[in-house]
C-alpha positions as CSV (number, residue, x, y, z in Angstrom):
1,M,42.3,8.8,-6.8
2,S,39.6,6.2,-6.4
3,D,36.0,6.7,-7.5
4,I,34.8,6.6,-3.9
5,Q,36.8,9.8,-3.2
6,R,35.4,11.8,-6.1
7,T,34.0,15.2,-5.0
8,H,32.2,16.1,-8.2
9,V,30.6,14.5,-11.2
10,T,31.0,15.3,-14.9
11,R,28.4,17.4,-16.7
12,A,27.1,14.4,-18.6
13,E,26.8,12.4,-15.5
14,G,24.9,15.2,-13.8
15,I,22.5,15.6,-16.7
16,T,21.9,11.8,-16.6
17,F,21.3,11.6,-12.9
18,G,19.1,14.7,-13.1
19,L,17.0,13.0,-15.8
20,I,16.6,9.8,-13.7
21,A,15.6,11.8,-10.7
22,T,13.1,13.8,-12.7
23,G,11.7,10.6,-14.2
24,A,11.3,9.1,-10.7
25,V,9.3,12.1,-9.6
26,S,7.1,11.7,-12.7
27,V,6.4,8.0,-12.0
28,A,5.6,8.8,-8.4
29,I,3.1,11.4,-9.4
30,A,1.5,8.9,-11.8
31,A,1.2,6.4,-9.0
32,L,-0.4,9.1,-6.8
33,V,-2.9,9.8,-9.5
34,A,-3.7,6.1,-9.8
35,I,-4.5,6.0,-6.1
36,I,-6.8,9.0,-6.4
37,Q,-8.6,7.5,-9.5
38,G,-9.0,4.3,-7.7
39,A,-10.6,5.9,-4.8
40,V,-13.0,7.9,-7.0
41,S,-14.0,4.9,-9.0
42,L,-14.4,2.4,-6.1
43,F,-16.2,4.7,-3.7
44,G,-18.6,6.1,-6.2
45,S,-21.6,4.6,-8.1
46,D,-21.7,2.3,-11.0
47,V,-18.4,0.6,-10.0
48,T,-16.9,-1.9,-12.4
49,V,-15.0,-4.8,-10.8
50,R,-13.2,-7.6,-12.6
51,M,-14.5,-10.7,-11.0
52,P,-13.0,-14.2,-11.3
53,V,-15.5,-16.6,-12.7
54,T,-15.5,-20.4,-12.6
55,G,-15.0,-20.4,-16.4
56,G,-17.0,-21.1,-19.6
57,D,-16.3,-21.7,-23.2
58,V,-15.8,-18.7,-25.6
59,T,-18.4,-19.7,-28.1
60,G,-17.3,-17.1,-30.6
61,L,-14.1,-19.0,-31.2
62,E,-15.7,-22.3,-31.9
63,G,-14.6,-23.7,-35.3
64,V,-11.6,-21.3,-35.6
65,P,-8.7,-23.2,-37.2
66,D,-5.7,-23.9,-34.9
67,I,-7.8,-23.2,-31.7
68,T,-8.6,-26.3,-29.8
69,A,-10.2,-24.6,-26.7
70,A,-11.0,-21.2,-25.4
71,Q,-12.4,-20.2,-22.0
72,Y,-12.9,-17.0,-20.1
73,A,-11.6,-16.7,-16.6
74,S,-13.0,-13.3,-15.5
75,A,-15.9,-10.9,-16.2
76,D,-16.2,-7.1,-15.7
77,V,-19.2,-6.7,-13.5
78,T,-20.7,-3.3,-12.8
79,F,-22.4,-2.7,-9.4
80,L,-24.7,0.1,-8.4
81,S,-22.4,0.5,-5.3
82,L,-20.1,-1.6,-3.3
83,P,-20.3,-2.5,0.4
84,A,-17.9,-0.3,2.4
85,G,-15.7,-3.2,3.4
86,A,-15.3,-4.4,-0.1
87,S,-14.5,-0.9,-1.4
88,W,-11.7,-0.5,1.1
89,L,-10.2,-3.9,0.3
90,L,-10.3,-3.3,-3.4
91,F,-8.9,0.2,-2.9
92,L,-6.0,-1.2,-0.9
93,E,-5.4,-3.6,-3.8
94,V,-4.7,-0.6,-5.9
95,A,-3.2,1.7,-3.3
96,L,-0.6,-0.6,-1.7
97,P,1.4,-1.3,-4.9
98,A,1.1,2.3,-5.8
99,L,2.5,3.4,-2.5
100,A,5.3,1.0,-2.9
101,T,6.1,2.6,-6.3
102,I,6.1,6.0,-4.7
103,G,8.5,4.8,-2.1
104,V,10.9,3.3,-4.6
105,C,10.7,6.5,-6.7
106,A,11.4,8.7,-3.7
107,V,14.6,6.6,-3.0
108,A,15.5,6.9,-6.7
109,W,15.1,10.6,-6.6
110,W,17.2,10.9,-3.5
111,L,19.9,8.7,-4.9
112,G,19.9,10.7,-8.1
113,V,20.4,13.9,-6.1
114,S,23.1,12.2,-4.0
115,L,24.9,11.0,-7.1
116,I,24.8,14.6,-8.6
117,R,26.5,15.7,-5.3
118,A,28.9,12.8,-5.5
119,R,27.7,11.6,-2.2
120,P,25.7,8.4,-2.9
121,F,27.0,6.4,0.1
122,R,25.1,8.2,2.9
123,R,24.5,6.3,6.1
124,T,20.8,6.4,5.8
125,M,20.7,5.4,2.0
126,S,20.9,1.7,2.8
127,T,18.1,2.0,5.3
128,A,15.9,3.9,2.8
129,I,16.5,1.3,0.2
130,G,15.8,-1.4,2.7
131,V,12.4,0.2,3.6
132,A,11.6,0.5,-0.1
133,A,12.3,-3.3,-0.5
134,C,9.9,-4.1,2.3
135,L,7.2,-1.8,0.7
136,V,7.6,-3.6,-2.6
137,I,7.2,-7.0,-1.1
138,A,4.4,-6.1,1.3
139,G,2.6,-3.9,-1.2
140,G,2.7,-6.5,-3.9
141,L,1.7,-9.5,-1.9
142,F,-0.8,-7.8,0.5
143,G,-2.4,-5.9,-2.3
144,Q,-3.2,-9.1,-4.2
145,L,-4.4,-10.8,-1.1
146,L,-6.7,-8.0,0.0
147,G,-8.1,-7.7,-3.5
148,A,-9.1,-11.4,-3.4
149,I,-10.7,-10.9,0.0
150,G,-12.6,-7.9,-1.4
151,R,-14.0,-10.0,-4.3
152,A,-14.9,-12.8,-1.9
153,V,-16.9,-10.1,0.2
154,L,-18.7,-9.2,-2.9
155,V,-19.6,-12.7,-3.8
156,E,-20.8,-13.4,-0.2
157,D,-22.9,-10.2,-0.4
158,L,-24.5,-11.2,-3.7
159,A,-25.1,-14.8,-2.5
160,A,-27.2,-13.6,0.4
161,T,-29.9,-12.6,-2.2
162,S,-28.9,-14.7,-5.2
163,P,-27.3,-18.0,-4.1
164,E,-26.7,-19.1,-7.7
165,V,-23.9,-16.5,-8.1
166,T,-21.6,-19.0,-6.3
167,D,-22.0,-21.2,-9.4
168,T,-20.6,-18.3,-11.6
169,F,-18.1,-16.6,-9.4
170,W,-15.3,-18.1,-7.3
171,V,-16.2,-17.8,-3.6
172,F,-12.5,-17.1,-2.9
173,L,-9.6,-17.1,-5.4
174,V,-6.1,-15.7,-5.1
175,E,-3.4,-16.2,-7.7
176,L,-0.3,-14.7,-6.2
177,N,2.3,-13.1,-8.4
178,F,5.6,-13.4,-6.6
179,A,7.4,-10.9,-8.9
180,P,7.3,-8.3,-6.0
181,V,9.2,-10.7,-3.8
182,G,12.0,-10.9,-6.5
183,W,12.1,-7.1,-6.9
184,G,12.2,-6.7,-3.1
185,L,15.0,-9.1,-2.7
186,A,17.0,-7.3,-5.4
187,L,16.5,-4.0,-3.6
188,A,17.6,-5.6,-0.4
189,L,20.8,-6.7,-2.0
190,V,21.3,-3.1,-3.3
191,A,20.7,-1.9,0.2
192,A,23.4,-4.2,1.5
193,A,25.7,-3.0,-1.2
194,F,25.2,0.6,-0.1
195,A,25.7,-0.3,3.5
196,V,29.1,-1.8,2.5
197,G,29.9,1.3,0.3
198,S,29.1,3.6,3.2
199,S,31.5,1.7,5.5
200,L,34.2,1.8,2.9
201,Q,33.7,5.5,2.3
202,R,34.0,6.2,6.0
203,D,37.2,4.1,6.2
204,T,38.7,5.9,3.1
205,E,37.8,9.3,4.5
206,G,39.6,8.3,7.8
207,L,42.8,7.6,5.9
208,V,42.8,10.9,4.1
């Protein structure tokens, strides 16, 4: 009998899949906590934001052997409070990747449960994984972009009263990390594999 026709899993497999599903839930809870913490810190007072600076020499490392140059690229700046627009943009920088993580963990939990029941190739599984792939790509890229816009809003707000800040902070700087695209494409391939598996399972069941 082929693996695709199995109606149960072994005890060891069930324990393994259960641990994976439980781990996925734990990670999802941690991501939710990160969203809440981000909201509390960004919408409160004395908010610390890591701001990209135009750079400067790290004087404390001058004369250290084997170091030819050292510069800082960011500074942790504490504000009494943030403009509402900047707060929301910086919050989305944190929340969107966390929501993507929650989506992936939800799919991982569902897949773990489906594997325990020996029914992983559900018709909707490939759709769910595809949605998770989109969340990973969108959450990763848009989170970075919105964070850069939020910092630009802060610089513009500061420059209204202190024009010299534009000599210290970048007016707008975004350094995109395309790793979420790679993870999203990998998930998209997994979704396609599950779509094929679901089709094969239906064909096999039709022959039984």
